[in-house]
N, C-alpha and C positions, 0 to 999 in steps of 0.2 A: 765370060767376064775376064778382062785382062788384068794381069797383076801389075802393080806399079813398078817403076824402074828401080834398079838396084842402086844402093848407095852404101857408103862405107859405114859399117856398124861397129867396127872394132871388136869382132867376135873371136879373134884369135884363130887358132888352127882348126876350129870346128867347122866342118862343112855339113850342112844338113839339107835335106830335101824333103818335100811334103807332097805326097800323091793325093790329090783332091779327087774324091769320089762323089758323084752325084749327077743330078740332071742339069746342074748349072754349067756355065761355060768354064773351060779349063783356063788355068793361069797361063798367060803368055810370058815367055822367058826371053829376055834380051841379054845375050851373053857377050861379054867383051872378049874378043879373041886375043890370045897371047901365045906366042910360039912356044911350043913345048910345055905349055902350062895346063892345057885342057886334060882333064882326067877322062879316062875311057871307061865305058860301061862294060858289061860282061861280053858284049858282042864286038867291042873294039871300035865303035863308031866315034868319030871326032865331033859329035854334036850331042846336044842335050835333048832328050825326049821331052815333049811337053808334059808338064806336071812334075818334073823333077826340079827341085830347088837345090843349087850347089853354092856353098860359100867357100871362097879360096883365100889362101894366105897372100900376104904381100911378098912378092919375090923381087930380088935384085938381079939384074943381068947386065953384064958388060956389053956395051955397044961396040960397033965397029970402031976401029982405030983405037981400041983400048979405052974407049969412053964408057963410063958406067951409066946406064940408062935407068931411070926410076919410073915406075908405072904405078899409078894409084889403083889399088884394088877396089872394086865395087862390090858391095854385098847386097843380097836380095832383101827387099822389105817383105818380111814373111810373117809379120805379127798379126795377120788377120786371115782366117780361113773359114770355109763354109761347110756345113753338113746339112743335108736335107732332113726335115722333120717327118715324123710319122712313118719312118721306114719300117716295113713289116716283113723283110726278107728273112730267110732261115739263118744266114750267117751274119756276124758282126760287120758293121760298115767300116771300111778302111778310110780313116780320115786323112792320114799322111804318113811320111817316113822321115825319121831323123838319121843322119849319117855324118860321121866326122872323118876328116882326113887322117886322123890318127887311128882310125879303125882299119886294121890291115886285113880284116876278114877272118882272123883266127880266134875271135872271141875275147880279145883283150880289152875291149871297151864295153862298158855297161851304161845303158841309157836309163835315165830316171825322169819320171813325169810327176809333177805335183801341181796343186791348185784346185779349182772348183771341179768337182766330179772326178778327180783323178783317183783311180783305183776302183771306182764304182760305176761311173758312166763311161769314162775313158780309161783304157788300159794300154800299156805299151809293152812291146816285146823288147826286153832289155838287151837281147843279142842283135836283133835286126833293126830296132828303132821304129818298127811299125806301130802306129797308133790306131786303135779301133774303138768305135762307139758300141757298147754292149747293150744299151737300152734304147727304146724308142723315145725320141725327143719330141717335146711339144713346145713350139715357139711361144704359145700363149702363156705357158707356165714360166719359161725362162728363155730369153731371146739370145743370150750369149754366155760363154764360159771363158774365164781367164785362167790359162795354164802356164806352167814354167817347165822348160826342158833343160837337161844337163847331161853331159857325157863325162863319166869318171872311169878311172882305171879299175878294172875288175878286181885286181889283186890288192891294190893299195887304197882303193877308193879315193885316189887323188884326182881332183877335177882336171879333165883334159881341155875343157872349154868353160868359159864363164856361163852362169845360168842365163838363159834367154827366155823372155816372157812373150807369149803370143795369145791371141783371142780366137776362139772358135765360135762363129756365129751360126745359129740355127736358121737355115734357109726356110722361109715360109712357103706353105702350100695352102690352097683354098680348102680348109677343113672345118671352118666355122660358118654356119648360116647366119644371116642377119636376124637380129632380135629387137622387138618393140618392148622396151623395158617398162613402159607405163600404161600398157593396154589392159583391158579394153578402154576405149575412149568414149566420152560423152560430150556432145556438142549441141548447141542450140542456134538456130538461125531464124529470123522472122519470115513468116509466110509472105508470099508475093514478092520475094526479093528478086533483084535483077540477075540475069545470067552472069556468072563469074564472081558473085559475092563470096568472099572468103568465109569459110566455115571454121576451119581450124587447121593446124599443121601437125602432122605426125612425123616422128623421127625414129629410125631404126639404127642400131649400132652393130658393127661387125668386128669380131675379135681378131681377125686376120690383120697382117701388116699392111697398112695403107700405103707404105712407101715402096712396096714391091708388087709389081704387076697390078692386076685388076681384082685381086682377091677381096679388097674392101671397098671397091667402087660400086655404090648402090644405085639402083634405079627403081622408082616407085610406080606402081600401076594399080588400077582398081579392078578387083575381081567380081564384086557384087555391089550394086547400087546404081548401075547405069539404067536409064539415061538421065537420072536425076542429079547425079553428082559426078565430078571428075577430080583427078589428082595430078599435080604437076610432077613429072618424072624425077626431076632433080631435087626439088625442095620438099616434096611431100605435103604441099598445101592443098587442102580439099576445097573445092569451089562448087557452087551451084551450076548445074548444066541445063536446067529447064526454066523457062519463065513461068510466073503465075502459079507457083506451087501453093495449093490451097490447104490450109490446116483443117478446115472443116471437111475436106474430102479425105485427106490422109495426114496424120500427125507425126507418126514415127517411121523412121527408115533405118534399116540395118545395112551398113556399108562395110565391105571387107577390102582392106588395102594390103598389097603385097610389096615387099622390098626384096630385090634380087641383086646378088653381087655379080662380079665379072662383067660389070657394065650392062647387065641384062642379057648377055649372050648365053647361048646354049651351054650347058654344063655348069652354070653358076648355081649357087645355093640360094634359097629364098626363105623368107619368113612372112607370116601374115598377122594381122591384127583386126579386131572388130571395132567399128565406130558406130555408136548409136546416135543418130541425129534426130532431134525433135524440132518441129516447126513451132515457133512461138506465135501467139495470137496478135493480130492487129485488127483495128476496127475497119473491116472491109465489107461488113454486111449490115444493111439497114434493118431496123425492126419491121416485123410483118405480122399483122393480125391474121390468124387462120381463117376468120370469117369476116365478111364485110358487114353483116347485120347480126346483132345479138338480141334475141327476144328474151325479155324478162317480165316478171309479174310481181305485184305487191298487193297485199290485202289492205283494204281501207282501215282495218282496225290496228295496223301496225303503228308503233309510236316512233317519233323522230329518233334517229341514231341506229335503228335496226338495219341490218344488211339486206340489200335487195338482190344483188348478184355480183359475179366476178367475171373478169375477162383478162387475157394476157396476150401481149404481143411477143412473138418468138424472135429471138436474136441468137444466132449460133455462136456469136463471139463470146469470149470469156471475160470474167471479172468486170472491170469498169467499162470495157469495150462493149459488153453485152447488156449493160444496165439501161433500163428503159424508164423514162419519166412519162407520167400520164397527166392529162388535163382535159377538162370539158371545154369545148370551144364553141358549141352551138347547140340549139334545141330549145323547145318550149318548156322543158323541165329543169332549166338551170336553177330556178328559184325553189324547186321542190326536192331536188336531189343534190347530193354532194359526192365527191370522189376523193378517195385516199388510196395510198399504196401500202400493201402488206410488205413489211420489211424483210420477212423470211421467204415468202414465195414470190415476191416481186410481181404480184397481181394487182390489177386495178379493182378496187372495191367500191361498188356503188351503194351508198347508204341514203336512207330517207332523211330529208332535211326538215320537211314540214308534213303535217297530216294531209293525206289525200282522201278525197271523197268520191266514191263511185258514182253517186248521184249527180255530182257537179262536173267531173271530167274523168273519162274512163281510160285515157291513154296519154302517154308522153313520149317524146322523142329527144334523144341526146346524141351528140356527136363527140367522140372521144379521140384524142390524138396521143400516139405513143412515139417518143423521139429519144435518140441517144443523147446523153449528156456530155460524154467525152468523145470528141471528134479528132481524127488524125488528118492534119492538113495535106498529107501526101495522097490521101484517098478521097478528098472532098469531091473530086470530079465524078466519083462513083455514086454520089448521093442522088436524091436527098435521103438523109438518114432519119426518116419519120414515116409514119403510116397513120391512117384514119379508119375508124369504124363507126357504125351507127348502132345505137341501142334503142330498142323500142320496148317501152315499159307499159304493160297493161295493168289497170287497176281492177282488182277483184272485189266483188260485192261481199260484204260481211254482215252478219246479223248484229247490227249496232244497237246500243241502248237508245231509248228515246232522248230527244233533245228539247230542253226548255227554250221557250221563245226568248226569255231574258236570262242573262247569266246570274242575276241576283234580283231579288224583289224586296221592296220596302213599302210597308203599309202603316197606316195610323188608325187608331181606334180610341173612342172616347173612354175616359176613366169612368168606372162604375157603370159601364154599358151593360145592359141585361144579357143574360145567357142567350146564345144564338145570334148575337150581333155579327153581321158580315164584316170581315176584316179586309178581304181581298180575294183575288183569284189568280192561280198559277196555271200555266198551260204548257204542255209538252206534246210532242208529236213524234211518231216513228218515221225516221227518214228513209227506212228501207223501202224497197219496191212493194213489199207486202203491205205496208202501212197498217200495221196491227193496232188495235185500240190500246189505250193506256189507262192504267189504274194508279190512283194516287194514295199516299199514306204519309203520316208523320212518324218518323222513327222515335221510339219512346225515349231514347237516350238524349234527344235534343229537346224534349218537352216532358221532363220527368213529372212535373206536377199536373201535366195535361190541362193546360189553360186553353188549348185550342184543339179544334178538330177540322179535318178536311174531307170534303166530299170525294169519294173514291172515283167518281165518274167525271165530274166537271172541274175538280180542283178548287172549289170554293172553300175558303178558310173562315171559320166562325169561332166565336168565343164559347167556352163551356161554363164560365162563371164571370161575375164582375171583376174587373181588374183594378188594382190600387197602384196609382202611379208612384206614390210615396214609398211603397214597398219595392217596386221594380218598375223602372221607367221604360226599359227596353226588353223585348223578348226576342232572342235569336234562335230560331228553329230551322229545321231542314224539312223539305218535302221531297219524298221519293216518288219517282214515276217508273212504273214497271209495265213493259209491254205484255199484253195477253197473247199467249202463243209464242212460237219460236223457242228461244233459249231463256226466256223470262229474264232478260237483262234489264237492269234498272240504272237510273241515274238520279243524282240528288242536286237540289238547288237550295241556296241559302235564302231564308226569308227573315228580314228584320222588321219587327213590329214595334212601333212607338206608341206608348200610351199617352194620349193627350190629357193635359191637366184640367181638372175641374176644381172649383173653389169649394172643397169639401173638408177643409181643415181650419179650425178656429185659431186666431192668433193667441199667443202666450208671451209671458215675459221673455225678453231676450237676454237679460243679465240676471245677476243674483237677486233672489226675491227676499233678501233679508237686509235690513238697514240697522246700523248701530247709531244710537243717538245719546248725547250727553244729558245728564240730569239737569244741567244748568243751561240748557238750550233756551235761546230767547224766542219769544213769539214772533211769527212771521218769517222765520229762517227756513230757507230751502234745504231740506236734509237729503233729498235724493231726486234723481231724474231717471225715470223708468222708460224703457223702450219695449218693442214687441217684435216677434218673429212669426213667420207663417210658413208651414211646410209646403204650401202650394208653390207651383212653379212661377206664378205671377206675383209672388210676394214682393219682388223688387219694384214692381209697378203699382203696388197697392198703397193706400193711405190708411193709417190706423188712428182711431180716436179713442180717448181715455175718459172715464168718468167713474165717480165713486158708486159703489153698489147702493141700491135704494135703501137698504137697512142702515147704512152708515152715512147717509147724505147729511144728516143734521148732527153729526158728532161734534164735540167741542174740543177735540184734540188735534185733528189733522184735517187738511184740505188738499184738494188736487186741482192743478191748472193744466189744461191741455195746451201744449205749445204749438199745435197745428203743423208739426213737422214729424208726426208719428212718434213723438215723445211727450211725456207729461212730468210736471214737477210736483213734489210733495212738500207742503209747508206745514209748520207748527203753528197752532192757534193759541196756545196758552203756555204758561211756564209753571214751574213747580212740580216737575216729574220726580218721582222718587222710586228707587229700586225696591225699597222695603215695602212700599205700598203696592206697586205693580211694576214688574220688570219687563214684561212683554206686552205689545199691543199688536193686534191683527187688523189690517186694513184691506178689505176686499175691494178690488178695482175691476171694472168692466172694460174690456177691450173689444172694439168693433173694427172690421175691415170694410172695404168698399167693393168687394167682389160680388159676383152674381152666381148664386144668391149670396147675400151678405151673411157673414159668419161672425159670432161674438162668443166671448168666454169671460168668466170671472176668475181672476187670479188674486190670490191673497198675498199681500206684502207684509212680512213680519218685521216689526220695529222693536228692537231690543234697547232697553234703557241701560246706560253704562255710567260708571264713575269716571270723571275726567279731572285733569289738573286745571290750573288757571289758564293754560294755553289751549284748552279744549282737546288735549291729547287723551285718548281713551286709555284708562288704566286697567279697568276690569269690568267685564260684563257678567261675571258669575255671581249668583245670588247665594251660594253656599256659605261664604264666610259670615253672613248675617244670620243664617238659619241654623247652622251647626257649630255653635261656639264651643260646646262641650263635647262634641262628637269626635269620631275618628275620621281620619282621612280615607279617601277611596282606596289607596294602596293598602292601608292596614286592614280594611274590610275584605279586600280581595285575598290577602294572606290568610285571614281567619277562615274564610270560606274554603280555601284550598286545604287547610289543615283538617277541617271538619270532613271534607270529602275523602281525604286520605284515611282518616280513622274509620269512617264508615266502610270503606273498601276493605280494610284489614279485618273488621268484624265479619263482614260477609264472607270473606275468604276463610276465616277460621270456622265459621258455622258450616260452610260447604265441606271443608275437610273433615269435620266431626261426623257429618252425615255419611261421608264415604267410607269412614273407618268401619271395619267389620266388628261385630259384637263378639266378645270372647265367650267361648263355651265353658263357662265356669259355673260352679255351684255356689249359690248364695250361702251365707253363713247359716241361715236357718235350715238349709237343705243339706248341710255337711253332716254326714253320718259317722264321721270320725273313723273311717276305714281307709287303710292304705291300699288303694286299688291301682295297680299299674296297668295302664291301657296302651296298647300299640296295635296297629292295623296289621295283624298277622294271624291268619286263620290256621296256620300250621300246615306242614306239608306231608304229614304222615310218614310213610316209609321213604318218601322221596326227599324229606327234609334232611339235608346233610349239614345244615348250618347249626342246628340245635344240638345234635349229638354226634359224637365221633365214634362210628361203628368199629373203627380200627382198634379201639380200646378193648372192646369185647372179644375181638379176634386175637388180640395179643395181650394176654394177661401180664406179660413181663413188663409192659409199659404202663401199667395201670396206676402206679404210684404217683405219676406226675399229675399236676392239677391242670385241667383243660377248661378254661372259661368258655362261656357261650360266645359265639361269634356274631350272631345275628343282632343282638341287642344287649346293651348294658342295663342292669337293674337300676331303678331310681333310688333305691335304698342300699347304701353301701354298708357291709358288715366285714369285719375282719375275718380273714380266711382262717378257718380252724384246720390245723393239720389233721389229715386223716389218720385213722387208727392203723397202726402197723399190723401186718399180717406175717405171721411166721412162715406161712406157706406161700411166699411170694412167687416162688417158681412152680407152684402147683398148678396143675391144669384143671382143677376142680372148678368148673364154671359156676356151679350152683352156689358154692361158698362165696365166690367172688361177687356175684350179683347180690346176694343177701348182704354182704358187707357194704356194698355201694348203696343199697337201699337204705340201710341204717344210717349211713353217713349223710345221705341226701335228706333224710327226714330231720336230722338234727342241724343241718346247715341251710339257712334260708337263702344263701347266695348261690347254692348249687342249682344247676338246671335240672328239669325245666321249671321256669317261673310260672306262677299262677297267672293266668290271663283271663280277664273278665271283660267282655264287650258289652257295653251298656247301650241299649236301644230305646230306653223309656224316656229319655229327656226330650221334651218337646220345645225347649227353648224358653228363655226368660219372657214372662208375660203371657204364656200360653194358658188358656182357660182349662185345658185338659190336665195340666200339671204333669207330674212324673208318673210313669206307669211301673216304675220299679217297685217290687215287693219288699225291697230292703228298707224303703222309706216308710212303710206302712206303720211301723211302730212309733214314729214321731209325728204322724199326721192324723188328723181326725178322720175316722172312717165309720160308716154305718154298717160295715160287714160284720157278721157274727161268725167267729171262728171256733165256737164251742164244739162243733161237730168233729173237730180234729181229735178230741179226746177219745172218740169212739173208733178211731181208725187203727188203733193198735200201737204197740211200742215203737214201731218205726217212725211214727209221726208225733212221738211224744215231745220231741224237741220243738217242733213247730207249734204244738199245742201249748207248751209252756211259754213260747215266745210271743204268740199272738193272743193267747187266751188270758194273759195277765192284764189286758187293757181294762177290763171291767173291774177287776179287783183293785187295780191302781186308782181308777177313778172313784171307786167306792171309798177307798182309804182317804182320798183327798176330800171327799164330801164329808166324811166323818170328822176329819180334822177341822174343817171349816165350821161344822156344827158345834164342835166342842169349843 
């Protein structure tokens, strides 16, 4: 690498030279010769060695003939130097050398280096001016360094030359391989693409200097993926290399691309990346049925809408490209079957459209077509994109229920026809090959009152009783036919039976059978026009005639005129009607129809006499104001009756409550023996009775002075509690004295426990014939017993003898008193 030519730099007396070390070219030096001005190196040569840079002063020299000649000094352009990167030698790399003319070689000049990396990366020998690189440099981290050189006096530090700036560039070597920064890559290309179709472009980067040598010049090549794909060496564009690549055969490809520097020559560095290429689908395959003929079967008992079978055309394409539409295009079963497409499985579904009958037709043929809906114009020549298949459907025999000859039956029967009258006949047959016999019946729920019966063998329907058209004109029943044998399947048919009308109802009044007539009506006045109705069906075609009943034909009050239009008029024959005399008249009228047989009835027309004003406006038709002048109104009578009913209810309730009340167990005054007997239902607990006595008192005499009332029952007679007598020996433990004291106190205190308890069992209740069984009442009641024998029982029964033996003496005294 040649150094640029020298030019004047104005550097003063400093002469510097730089020894360039490296594998790059040495600087070429063009020296301007000047007599006596060239400095000599150590070996006395009058030339400069390559790689030494010398800067000279301007010198003046007198020319010949005393003429002073001036020569312009030229300085080296030395501000850019190179050092190779990634040097790994044992010694520091010599970058160059600084030298000043003022340096006499005795160490009077000191060289100073400053700037980027000075002292760390670049060091200078201040005596010799040699500059060394102490560290391995990497151009990719920093491509150049800017430094400043200066020569000063070692003793005074006085600058001998002005500071000069120079650049040290790091010379690149091929130390970085190419890199694919965005790998791995994913690409898609349509199947069946032409050769050379661009797939994608990959790009690698090299950190080396692209301006120096071939370190960053890349060449692309394909290591994996042939023969399907290729790559352009200079651009990295991947293209298809084979025609008709089929996705259905292979969809994914793994391609490896290499990028190599140094123009691809030997010794260059390389990097690789992986590219996954996927073939996308196009509609290049027509649908195809795996079979040309599809056999199917359907039972004759299937209902319309049920599925018969499925078929599917295969299309290896994806998505819309592989979607197949189906349709029926031909066959004798087009009217019996229909086709739909399952949206999930994309299958053609054959369904029953109408009922099929094994006995009528046993097989059907259909032709179905499957075609693509979305076609690619680029591949239309590869068509046609459709396929056809044949479906053969066989009808299977099933055990079907019998079939009635008619879907519905309608019969007529005369009204009042006798029991057993034939109404009609239904007929059903078994359509199966077996042709089993059929049995008939009428379901009970269709003929709840069982007006009809059917012969189980021939299907004849007859009546079970006379029918009344006016009660029910139509009877809607069902007849069931069940085959004998097989699965006992049955079928039903509707039977409508109309009851034909007979003239069996007499006519009757068609309107109100009561007429209101004024008292002042004039003779010959038409007071009412009567008509008739007939419940029979032919009533609208019948003609009714009217006449007075025979018993009133010659009455003097009213007459009847038949108007010959199924109506009749009632006329008054006299005047002078009075409500007080008679307020109601009954006129029997006989009505006849012209039916066959003719029917007649006698209907009574009620004619009520009313009071009217001068305009014949009815005021009142009630006879009560004339009959009950001094009576009460109906409302008052109803109120009185209601009060009476309420009082009776209260009395009945009171009596019922009295009867339910329990009879008190009390003693009548004549049975009262004047003894205070306290009764309570307590038989005594003996030693276990802890309520009546406090045994602790006996065990602790010290607490005996306190009064302990009975806990189980309070006495009915209350007495003041008499304080017990004091005992001087309260603290004595003489139990015998304590008990005696308590006995004496209890004998004198009626409230002290235990109370006398007498249970009376002799009372039989009030009204008992037995009376009381108590012996205490014997002294006040009449008795036939003789108690004199008690006198002989000794002194122990003296009290009883005196008590019961005094009866006779008392009675004797009473008799004596009466005699006296």
